[in-house]
TISE-955737 format. One record per residue (C-alpha): x, y, z; residue number from 0. Coordinates in pm, whole numbers, plus 50000, padded with zeros to 5 digits. Example, Ala and Ser with C-alpha at 12.3 -4.5 7.8 and 13.67 -1.06 7.14 Angstrom:
! residues 2
+-------+-------+-------+-----+
:    px :    py :    pz :   n :
+-------+-------+-------+-----+
: 51230 : 49550 : 50780 :   0 :
: 51367 : 49894 : 50714 :   1 :
+-------+-------+-------+-----+
! end
This chain:
! residues 286
+-------+-------+-------+-----+
:    px :    py :    pz :   n :
+-------+-------+-------+-----+
: 00746 : 06119 : 36743 :   0 :
: 01029 : 05938 : 36578 :   1 :
: 01239 : 06017 : 36324 :   2 :
: 01170 : 05836 : 35990 :   3 :
: 01468 : 05685 : 35855 :   4 :
: 01514 : 05860 : 35524 :   5 :
: 01540 : 06144 : 35829 :   6 :
: 01857 : 05958 : 35918 :   7 :
: 01992 : 05858 : 35670 :   8 :
: 01949 : 06169 : 35467 :   9 :
: 02079 : 06357 : 35817 :  10 :
: 02469 : 06427 : 35664 :  11 :
: 02262 : 06663 : 35387 :  12 :
: 02027 : 06830 : 35648 :  13 :
: 02242 : 06865 : 35957 :  14 :
: 01925 : 06682 : 36157 :  15 :
: 02113 : 06487 : 36446 :  16 :
: 01967 : 06180 : 36579 :  17 :
: 02006 : 06069 : 36927 :  18 :
: 02026 : 05694 : 36978 :  19 :
: 01917 : 05572 : 37349 :  20 :
: 02102 : 05253 : 37467 :  21 :
: 01919 : 05000 : 37607 :  22 :
: 02148 : 04697 : 37685 :  23 :
: 01956 : 04410 : 37825 :  24 :
: 02218 : 04237 : 37937 :  25 :
: 02401 : 04109 : 38318 :  26 :
: 02713 : 04239 : 38194 :  27 :
: 02692 : 04589 : 37996 :  28 :
: 03032 : 04765 : 38138 :  29 :
: 02778 : 05058 : 38284 :  30 :
: 02438 : 04934 : 38355 :  31 :
: 02447 : 04514 : 38301 :  32 :
: 02200 : 04396 : 38475 :  33 :
: 01928 : 04689 : 38546 :  34 :
: 01744 : 04600 : 38228 :  35 :
: 01765 : 04258 : 38246 :  36 :
: 01328 : 04296 : 38381 :  37 :
: 01059 : 04367 : 38108 :  38 :
: 00906 : 04556 : 38310 :  39 :
: 01290 : 04780 : 38397 :  40 :
: 01366 : 04790 : 38030 :  41 :
: 01009 : 04898 : 37956 :  42 :
: 01036 : 05198 : 38166 :  43 :
: 01370 : 05282 : 38077 :  44 :
: 01274 : 05264 : 37683 :  45 :
: 00941 : 05504 : 37802 :  46 :
: 01239 : 05785 : 37998 :  47 :
: 01495 : 05750 : 37711 :  48 :
: 01182 : 05863 : 37434 :  49 :
: 01023 : 06082 : 37660 :  50 :
: 01429 : 06237 : 37689 :  51 :
: 01478 : 06310 : 37340 :  52 :
: 01526 : 05954 : 37188 :  53 :
: 01463 : 05899 : 36879 :  54 :
: 01617 : 05564 : 36791 :  55 :
: 01629 : 05303 : 37097 :  56 :
: 01931 : 05023 : 37029 :  57 :
: 01875 : 04713 : 37200 :  58 :
: 02144 : 04486 : 37274 :  59 :
: 02119 : 04159 : 37441 :  60 :
: 02508 : 04102 : 37400 :  61 :
: 02745 : 04288 : 37647 :  62 :
: 03071 : 04376 : 37422 :  63 :
: 03285 : 04555 : 37652 :  64 :
: 03659 : 04413 : 37736 :  65 :
: 03660 : 04108 : 37805 :  66 :
: 03361 : 03993 : 37772 :  67 :
: 03231 : 03686 : 37658 :  68 :
: 03015 : 03556 : 37363 :  69 :
: 02580 : 03489 : 37421 :  70 :
: 02451 : 03233 : 37127 :  71 :
: 02177 : 03395 : 36944 :  72 :
: 01903 : 03203 : 37121 :  73 :
: 02036 : 03357 : 37421 :  74 :
: 01988 : 03653 : 37304 :  75 :
: 01704 : 03611 : 37183 :  76 :
: 01582 : 03496 : 37504 :  77 :
: 01689 : 03784 : 37698 :  78 :
: 01525 : 03972 : 37343 :  79 :
: 01193 : 03783 : 37347 :  80 :
: 00929 : 03985 : 37573 :  81 :
: 01116 : 04314 : 37601 :  82 :
: 01191 : 04415 : 37257 :  83 :
: 00813 : 04396 : 37174 :  84 :
: 00687 : 04580 : 37386 :  85 :
: 00980 : 04875 : 37348 :  86 :
: 00847 : 04827 : 37006 :  87 :
: 00460 : 04912 : 37100 :  88 :
: 00581 : 05231 : 37283 :  89 :
: 00613 : 05342 : 36940 :  90 :
: 01014 : 05400 : 36940 :  91 :
: 01216 : 05347 : 36596 :  92 :
: 01419 : 05003 : 36730 :  93 :
: 01771 : 04922 : 36645 :  94 :
: 01904 : 04565 : 36723 :  95 :
: 02234 : 04573 : 36850 :  96 :
: 02405 : 04210 : 36721 :  97 :
: 02673 : 04054 : 36530 :  98 :
: 02437 : 03741 : 36435 :  99 :
: 02223 : 03697 : 36151 : 100 :
: 01956 : 03464 : 36357 : 101 :
: 01901 : 03752 : 36617 : 102 :
: 01900 : 04055 : 36386 : 103 :
: 01591 : 03821 : 36192 : 104 :
: 01380 : 03756 : 36471 : 105 :
: 01443 : 04147 : 36605 : 106 :
: 01386 : 04271 : 36215 : 107 :
: 01029 : 03998 : 36258 : 108 :
: 00944 : 04198 : 36629 : 109 :
: 00899 : 04496 : 36494 : 110 :
: 01278 : 04631 : 36484 : 111 :
: 01388 : 04895 : 36172 : 112 :
: 01780 : 04913 : 36213 : 113 :
: 02095 : 04646 : 36231 : 114 :
: 02380 : 04763 : 36433 : 115 :
: 02623 : 04506 : 36362 : 116 :
: 02988 : 04617 : 36623 : 117 :
: 03159 : 04327 : 36327 : 118 :
: 03070 : 04523 : 36032 : 119 :
: 02924 : 04179 : 35877 : 120 :
: 03276 : 03978 : 35962 : 121 :
: 03101 : 03752 : 36227 : 122 :
: 02794 : 03599 : 36007 : 123 :
: 02824 : 03552 : 35640 : 124 :
: 02442 : 03544 : 35681 : 125 :
: 02411 : 03883 : 35832 : 126 :
: 02485 : 04071 : 35451 : 127 :
: 02196 : 03884 : 35301 : 128 :
: 01963 : 03910 : 35563 : 129 :
: 01997 : 04292 : 35565 : 130 :
: 01988 : 04311 : 35191 : 131 :
: 01612 : 04105 : 35176 : 132 :
: 01497 : 04321 : 35467 : 133 :
: 01614 : 04637 : 35320 : 134 :
: 01654 : 04766 : 35624 : 135 :
: 01939 : 05057 : 35772 : 136 :
: 02269 : 04908 : 35851 : 137 :
: 02510 : 05016 : 36056 : 138 :
: 02919 : 04916 : 36027 : 139 :
: 03115 : 04971 : 36326 : 140 :
: 03535 : 04941 : 36303 : 141 :
: 03633 : 04714 : 36600 : 142 :
: 04002 : 04575 : 36612 : 143 :
: 03951 : 04217 : 36718 : 144 :
: 03695 : 04066 : 36943 : 145 :
: 03567 : 04247 : 37250 : 146 :
: 03740 : 03989 : 37445 : 147 :
: 04115 : 04058 : 37319 : 148 :
: 03998 : 04397 : 37158 : 149 :
: 04198 : 04668 : 37444 : 150 :
: 04518 : 04371 : 37446 : 151 :
: 04766 : 04722 : 37336 : 152 :
: 04602 : 04808 : 36998 : 153 :
: 04803 : 04952 : 36747 : 154 :
: 04800 : 05139 : 36442 : 155 :
: 05042 : 05331 : 36210 : 156 :
: 04751 : 05562 : 36100 : 157 :
: 04462 : 05541 : 36358 : 158 :
: 04208 : 05756 : 36141 : 159 :
: 04357 : 05613 : 35753 : 160 :
: 04298 : 05239 : 35909 : 161 :
: 03920 : 05274 : 35997 : 162 :
: 03834 : 05505 : 35721 : 163 :
: 03975 : 05186 : 35516 : 164 :
: 03832 : 04922 : 35693 : 165 :
: 03437 : 05119 : 35674 : 166 :
: 03481 : 05148 : 35271 : 167 :
: 03574 : 04780 : 35258 : 168 :
: 03289 : 04664 : 35477 : 169 :
: 03111 : 04918 : 35294 : 170 :
: 03186 : 04777 : 34933 : 171 :
: 03133 : 04404 : 35087 : 172 :
: 02825 : 04481 : 35192 : 173 :
: 02695 : 04620 : 34895 : 174 :
: 02864 : 04297 : 34632 : 175 :
: 02600 : 04120 : 34878 : 176 :
: 02247 : 04358 : 34791 : 177 :
: 02273 : 04613 : 35081 : 178 :
: 02222 : 04947 : 34927 : 179 :
: 02470 : 05142 : 34981 : 180 :
: 02239 : 05433 : 35107 : 181 :
: 02103 : 05233 : 35366 : 182 :
: 02494 : 05138 : 35521 : 183 :
: 02599 : 05399 : 35815 : 184 :
: 02946 : 05414 : 35972 : 185 :
: 03046 : 05411 : 36313 : 186 :
: 03440 : 05458 : 36369 : 187 :
: 03393 : 05235 : 36721 : 188 :
: 03480 : 05453 : 36958 : 189 :
: 03674 : 05206 : 37241 : 190 :
: 03682 : 04922 : 37062 : 191 :
: 04069 : 04868 : 37010 : 192 :
: 04099 : 05195 : 37085 : 193 :
: 04375 : 05356 : 37311 : 194 :
: 04310 : 05748 : 37454 : 195 :
: 04484 : 05844 : 37263 : 196 :
: 04363 : 05663 : 36947 : 197 :
: 04019 : 05742 : 37013 : 198 :
: 04107 : 06109 : 37022 : 199 :
: 04234 : 06127 : 36676 : 200 :
: 03946 : 05935 : 36542 : 201 :
: 03727 : 06206 : 36714 : 202 :
: 03946 : 06507 : 36598 : 203 :
: 03932 : 06298 : 36228 : 204 :
: 03543 : 06233 : 36224 : 205 :
: 03551 : 06424 : 35888 : 206 :
: 03767 : 06191 : 35673 : 207 :
: 03497 : 05976 : 35773 : 208 :
: 03217 : 06176 : 35683 : 209 :
: 03373 : 06250 : 35378 : 210 :
: 03295 : 05921 : 35246 : 211 :
: 02937 : 06024 : 35244 : 212 :
: 02729 : 05798 : 35461 : 213 :
: 02587 : 05895 : 35806 : 214 :
: 02819 : 05885 : 36095 : 215 :
: 02718 : 05753 : 36415 : 216 :
: 02946 : 05797 : 36778 : 217 :
: 02966 : 05605 : 37077 : 218 :
: 03138 : 05734 : 37328 : 219 :
: 02905 : 05749 : 37594 : 220 :
: 03041 : 05642 : 37959 : 221 :
: 03382 : 05537 : 37823 : 222 :
: 03688 : 05494 : 37943 : 223 :
: 03863 : 05685 : 37798 : 224 :
: 03615 : 05991 : 37903 : 225 :
: 03742 : 05873 : 38266 : 226 :
: 04116 : 05857 : 38192 : 227 :
: 04098 : 06247 : 38055 : 228 :
: 03863 : 06329 : 38332 : 229 :
: 03963 : 06123 : 38597 : 230 :
: 03596 : 05992 : 38690 : 231 :
: 03650 : 05644 : 38750 : 232 :
: 03282 : 05626 : 38815 : 233 :
: 03119 : 05547 : 38436 : 234 :
: 02818 : 05722 : 38533 : 235 :
: 02991 : 06036 : 38651 : 236 :
: 03076 : 06044 : 38260 : 237 :
: 02836 : 06246 : 38129 : 238 :
: 02940 : 06580 : 38097 : 239 :
: 03225 : 06418 : 37922 : 240 :
: 03042 : 06229 : 37724 : 241 :
: 02807 : 06534 : 37543 : 242 :
: 03121 : 06696 : 37540 : 243 :
: 03277 : 06443 : 37223 : 244 :
: 02957 : 06409 : 37103 : 245 :
: 02923 : 06782 : 37010 : 246 :
: 03280 : 06826 : 36910 : 247 :
: 03162 : 06496 : 36733 : 248 :
: 02901 : 06677 : 36591 : 249 :
: 03134 : 06985 : 36489 : 250 :
: 03323 : 06727 : 36207 : 251 :
: 03010 : 06568 : 36064 : 252 :
: 02821 : 06282 : 36273 : 253 :
: 02540 : 06303 : 36313 : 254 :
: 02362 : 06009 : 36488 : 255 :
: 02448 : 05987 : 36847 : 256 :
: 02455 : 05647 : 37099 : 257 :
: 02368 : 05766 : 37417 : 258 :
: 02316 : 05607 : 37804 : 259 :
: 02234 : 05958 : 37915 : 260 :
: 02002 : 06078 : 37646 : 261 :
: 01828 : 06413 : 37781 : 262 :
: 02165 : 06538 : 37852 : 263 :
: 02249 : 06559 : 37514 : 264 :
: 01932 : 06655 : 37380 : 265 :
: 01935 : 06939 : 37588 : 266 :
: 02280 : 07012 : 37437 : 267 :
: 02175 : 06965 : 37103 : 268 :
: 01931 : 07208 : 37138 : 269 :
: 02105 : 07485 : 37280 : 270 :
: 02399 : 07386 : 36972 : 271 :
: 02173 : 07395 : 36704 : 272 :
: 02014 : 07665 : 36782 : 273 :
: 02313 : 07890 : 36830 : 274 :
: 02389 : 07802 : 36525 : 275 :
: 02112 : 07935 : 36307 : 276 :
: 02092 : 08254 : 36585 : 277 :
: 02152 : 08550 : 36350 : 278 :
: 02428 : 08777 : 36527 : 279 :
: 02359 : 09054 : 36258 : 280 :
: 01953 : 09075 : 36389 : 281 :
: 01820 : 09301 : 36546 : 282 :
: 01666 : 09264 : 36892 : 283 :
: 01410 : 09454 : 37102 : 284 :
: 01458 : 09504 : 37520 : 285 :
+-------+-------+-------+-----+
! end
């Protein structure tokens, strides 16, 4: 059974962890581009992720890997037209990963429940008003520049402070357009205009973002910085590193985890939560 939106938005208070499975219906995503362009393949992957413990499926029709090209809204919608309603019909709670209001409107009409905007409302001035009208949850992410240029020598004075200030400002901008602050989720944008050192600093400093009082989403899944740390050049071999990054993020207040490898993370979170909930003083019988 998928998580309720209320439970997701209350996760900082309850400590409830939410696994968001990634479904890229693109030909050029960095890890799985082209694998799920066909509806049958996409639905099969969605079904597998739900069975493995995903409570939200984040569907995107535009790659945002470094150097990627922009995809017009109509092309995104064409990629989503058959796939998104079919995934919703599985009983999935769906998030639409787009920066375009036209795409978000199509997805919400087709049954999506959440808008995930990596531009935090900067790409399309119509997106915040749309979200306000539909009263749906909204993910705001930090990104330096845009996907085509974001990894061109990114620089910060204090990456944690600057990302926190950016997200605070974008939260205020969304609220000024009528979006309920209680429905906003914040994402530091791991890998989006950040070096290895920036990503590590953000993961270590997530507590400062969590202090803003909104759920924190992290998406380190299979990313390049994990390869730099482990020597794994193949993104598909970065599953263990992804799990480790998510568990560290959880310790610092993140509650929503966007990943490709749902089963591995769901199992790790189940164990971590069970250990935390155990009573070390309780006597057990052999």
